[in-house]
C-alpha positions in Angstrom: 4.0 -27.9 5.1 6.2 -29.4 2.5 6.6 -27.5 -0.8 7.3 -29.4 -3.9 8.3 -27.9 -7.3 7.0 -30.6 -9.6 6.0 -34.2 -8.9 9.2 -36.2 -9.6 10.2 -38.5 -6.7 7.3 -37.3 -4.6 6.2 -39.6 -1.7 2.9 -38.7 0.1 0.9 -41.0 2.4 -2.6 -41.6 1.0 -2.8 -38.2 -0.7 -6.1 -36.3 -0.9 -5.8 -33.6 -3.5 -7.4 -30.4 -4.6 -6.3 -28.3 -7.6 -6.4 -24.6 -8.4 -4.6 -21.3 -8.5 -5.7 -20.4 -5.0 -5.0 -16.7 -5.7 -5.9 -14.7 -2.6 -6.6 -17.9 -0.6 -10.1 -16.5 0.3 -12.9 -17.8 2.5 -14.1 -20.1 -0.3 -10.7 -21.6 -0.6 -10.6 -22.0 3.2 -13.8 -24.1 3.1 -12.2 -26.4 0.4 -9.1 -26.7 2.5 -11.0 -27.5 5.7 -12.9 -30.4 3.9 -9.7 -31.5 2.2 -8.0 -32.0 5.6 -11.1 -33.7 7.0 -11.2 -36.2 4.1 -7.4 -36.9 4.5 -7.7 -37.4 8.2 -10.6 -39.8 7.7 -8.4 -42.2 5.7 -5.1 -41.6 7.6 -3.8 -39.6 4.7 -2.2 -36.2 3.9 -3.7 -33.1 2.4 -2.3 -31.9 -0.9 -2.9 -28.7 -2.9 -1.7 -28.5 -6.5 -1.3 -25.0 -7.7 0.3 -23.2 -10.7 3.0 -20.7 -11.3 2.6 -18.3 -13.2 -1.1 -17.7 -13.0 -2.7 -19.6 -16.0 -4.3 -16.4 -17.4 -0.9 -14.9 -17.9 0.0 -17.8 -20.2 -3.3 -18.4 -21.9 -4.0 -14.7 -22.7 -0.6 -13.1 -23.3 -2.1 -10.1 -25.2 -4.7 -9.4 -22.5 -4.0 -6.8 -19.8 -2.2 -8.7 -17.1 -4.7 -9.9 -14.5 -2.3 -9.3 -11.6 -2.2 -11.5 -8.6 -3.7 -11.1 -5.1 -1.0 -13.3 -3.5 2.6 -13.8 -4.4 3.9 -17.3 -4.3 5.7 -16.5 -1.0 2.4 -15.1 0.5 0.4 -18.1 -0.8 2.8 -20.5 0.8 2.7 -18.7 4.2 -1.2 -18.6 4.2 -1.6 -22.3 3.2 0.9 -23.2 5.9 -1.2 -21.4 8.5 -4.2 -23.3 7.3 -2.4 -26.6 8.1 -2.0 -28.0 4.6 0.4 -30.9 4.5 1.8 -30.5 1.0 1.8 -27.8 -1.7 2.8 -29.0 -5.2 3.7 -26.1 -7.6 3.5 -27.0 -11.3 5.0 -24.7 -13.9 2.2 -23.5 -16.1 3.2 -23.3 -19.8 1.3 -23.2 -23.1 2.3 -26.8 -23.7 1.1 -27.8 -20.2 -2.3 -26.1 -20.9 -2.8 -28.3 -24.0 -2.8 -31.5 -22.0 -6.2 -33.3 -22.0 -7.7 -33.7 -18.6 -7.6 -37.5 -18.9 -3.8 -37.4 -19.4 -3.4 -35.0 -16.4 -5.3 -37.3 -14.1 -3.5 -40.4 -15.3 0.1 -39.1 -15.7 0.1 -36.7 -12.7 -2.5 -37.6 -10.1 -2.5 -41.4 -10.5 1.0 -42.4 -11.7 3.1 -39.7 -9.9 1.1 -38.7 -6.8 -0.9 -42.0 -6.3 -4.0 -40.1 -5.4 -6.6 -41.5 -3.0 -9.1 -38.7 -3.2 -9.9 -35.5 -5.1 -11.8 -32.5 -3.7 -12.9 -30.0 -6.3 -14.6 -26.6 -6.1 -18.3 -26.2 -7.2 -17.3 -24.9 -10.7 -13.9 -26.5 -11.2 -12.8 -27.3 -14.7 -9.4 -28.1 -16.0 -7.4 -29.6 -18.9 -7.3 -28.6 -22.5 -10.3 -26.3 -23.3 -11.3 -26.8 -19.7 -13.0 -30.0 -20.7 -12.5 -31.7 -17.4 -15.6 -31.2 -15.2 -17.1 -33.0 -12.2 -19.1 -35.4 -14.4 -16.0 -36.5 -16.5 -13.9 -36.8 -13.3 -16.5 -39.1 -11.8 -15.8 -41.6 -14.6 -12.0 -41.4 -14.0 -12.4 -41.7 -10.3 -14.2 -45.0 -10.8 -11.6 -46.2 -13.4 -8.6 -45.4 -11.2 -10.1 -46.0 -7.8 -10.0 -42.7 -6.0 -13.0 -40.9 -4.3 -14.3 -37.6 -5.6 -16.0 -34.8 -3.6 -17.4 -31.5 -4.9 -17.7 -28.4 -2.7 -20.8 -26.3 -2.7 -20.6 -22.6 -3.5 -19.3 -20.5 -0.5 -21.3 -17.3 0.2 -20.6 -14.4 2.6 -23.7 -12.4 3.3 -25.5 -14.0 0.3 -22.6 -13.1 -2.0 -20.6 -15.7 -3.8 -16.9 -15.3 -2.8 -14.4 -15.4 -5.6 -11.0 -14.0 -6.5 -12.6 -11.9 -9.3 -14.9 -10.2 -6.8 -12.0 -9.5 -4.6 -10.0 -8.0 -7.5 -13.0 -5.8 -8.4 -13.3 -4.6 -4.8 -9.6 -3.9 -4.6 -9.7 -1.9 -7.8 -12.1 0.6 -6.2 -10.4 0.7 -2.8 -13.2 -1.2 -1.0 -10.8 -2.8 1.5 -13.5 -3.7 3.9 -15.1 -6.1 1.3 -11.6 -7.4 0.3 -10.7 -8.2 3.9 -14.2 -9.7 4.6 -13.9 -12.1 1.6 -10.3 -13.0 2.3 -10.9 -13.6 6.1 -7.7 -11.6 6.9 -6.3 -8.1 6.0 -4.9 -7.7 2.5 -1.2 -7.1 2.6 1.7 -5.8 0.5 5.4 -6.4 1.1 8.3 -4.3 -0.1 11.6 -2.8 0.6 12.0 0.7 2.1 14.0 2.8 -0.4 15.3 6.4 -0.4 12.6 9.0 -1.2 12.6 12.8 -1.6 11.9 13.2 2.2 9.1 15.7 1.5 6.9 14.1 4.2 9.6 14.9 6.9 9.5 18.6 6.0 5.8 18.8 6.8 5.9 16.7 10.0 4.8 13.4 8.4 7.9 11.4 7.6 7.2 8.4 5.3 8.8 5.2 4.3 8.9 4.9 0.5 8.1 1.3 -0.2 9.2 -0.5 -3.4 7.1 -3.5 -4.3 9.4 -6.1 -5.9 6.6 -8.2 -7.5 5.3 -6.3 -10.5 2.2 -8.6 -10.8 1.0 -7.8 -7.2 -2.3 -6.1 -7.3 -2.5 -2.8 -5.4 -5.7 -1.1 -4.2 -7.1 2.1 -5.8 -5.2 5.3 -5.3 -5.9 6.8 -1.9 -5.1 6.9 1.8 -5.4 3.8 4.0 -5.2 3.0 7.7 -2.7 0.2 8.0 -0.7 -2.1 10.3 3.0 -2.2 9.6 5.1 -5.3 10.3 8.8 -4.7 10.8 10.5 -7.9 11.9 8.6 -8.9 15.0 7.3 -5.4 15.7 3.8 -4.2 14.7 2.9 -0.5 14.3 -0.1 1.5 13.2 0.1 4.0 10.4 -1.4 5.3 7.2 -0.4 4.5 3.7 -0.7 6.8 0.7 -0.9 5.2 -2.7 -0.8 7.8 -5.4 1.0 10.5 -7.4 1.1 13.1 -4.6 -0.3 15.9 -6.8 0.2 18.6 -4.2 4.0 18.1 -3.9 5.0 16.3 -7.2 4.4 16.8 -10.9 6.0 13.5 -11.9 2.8 11.6 -12.1 4.5 8.4 -10.9 2.5 6.3 -8.4 4.4 5.8 -5.1 3.6 3.8 -2.0 4.5 5.8 1.1 3.6 4.8 4.7 3.7 7.1 7.7 4.2 5.1 10.8 2.8 6.6 14.0 5.2 7.3 16.9 8.2 5.9 15.0 11.7 7.1 14.6 13.8 4.1 13.6 16.0 3.9 10.5 14.5 1.2 8.3 16.1 2.0 4.9 16.7 -1.3 2.9 14.5 -3.2 5.4 11.6 -5.3 4.0 8.3 -4.5 5.6 4.8 -5.8 5.3 1.8 -3.5 5.3 -1.7 -4.8 6.1 -4.5 -2.6 4.9 -7.3 -2.2 7.4 -9.6 0.4 5.8 -9.7 3.2 3.2 -9.7 6.7 4.8 -10.2 8.8 1.6 -9.2 9.2 -2.0 -6.2 11.2 -3.2 -6.7 14.9 -4.2 -4.7 18.0 -4.9 -4.6 20.6 -2.1 -4.1 24.3 -2.5 -0.9 24.4 -0.5 1.3 22.5 1.9 -0.6 24.0 4.9 -3.9 22.5 3.7 -2.2 19.2 3.0 -0.8 19.1 6.5 -4.2 19.9 8.0 -5.8 17.0 6.1 -3.0 14.6 7.1 -3.7 15.5 10.8 -7.4 14.7 10.2 -6.4 11.4 8.5 -4.2 10.4 11.4 -6.8 11.3 14.0 -9.4 9.2 12.1 -6.9 6.2 11.8 -6.1 6.3 15.5 -9.8 6.4 16.3 -10.4 3.3 14.2 -7.5 1.4 15.8 -8.8 2.3 19.3 -12.2 0.7 18.6 
């Protein structure tokens, strides 16, 4: 997949395009991508996704609580590449850009710069100033400029409409099973292993303290999760604690600590990826270290049982 930052000097063969934030790249997005590729293949063309950085809500609603993102730009690129997209065009989203009428976007970007042959849009897609560009208005422009237009039907999983908003809501309450089902793959976080207080080592559960570099990355609700840990080419099982560790700390600062099963390598300053499989329990304060250790043993036993299924 070729990644383009902007549209200057771009050269794509018979481009068939879809547009959107594609945050999370969930099953609904996957359906659009599948049809995008099919339409491109049919005319001997190439599939093109136009996406935006930063997320439009961050620009349009600066005083609102930041919506956060499900996928960083690097994660989005990796997932779209796995889906076999030919081109990803990343447009910088600014307030000035958002004021562009949809007619100008179609003419100046899609037609004059990309030389679009086809456009595939989601069932509720709207864009341009005041989100005035909808399927009906795009139909007029497709006839005017000579490109075909396709609209996707809503994608449902078990009779539920899949959307990034629903995934965010499930993540906020720690419902990783729903998150992963809607995504079609395990939700992941990537970060660097940094020095911690090494309290876990003292009770027989050494942990890697993971620092997440992307502040906008959405994390699941506080709790303990069964996870897969990717270190280079190696994959391990483990459990991740996201929380304030009330039994051993009074700082009240949320940390991300992963205990990797049967592991004794030095991975300080290494970047690791953690894929969340399921939530084991919420975080709570224990009476003492002994009770905490006993609960961690139960958590580990339950996680191992899940991985052995």
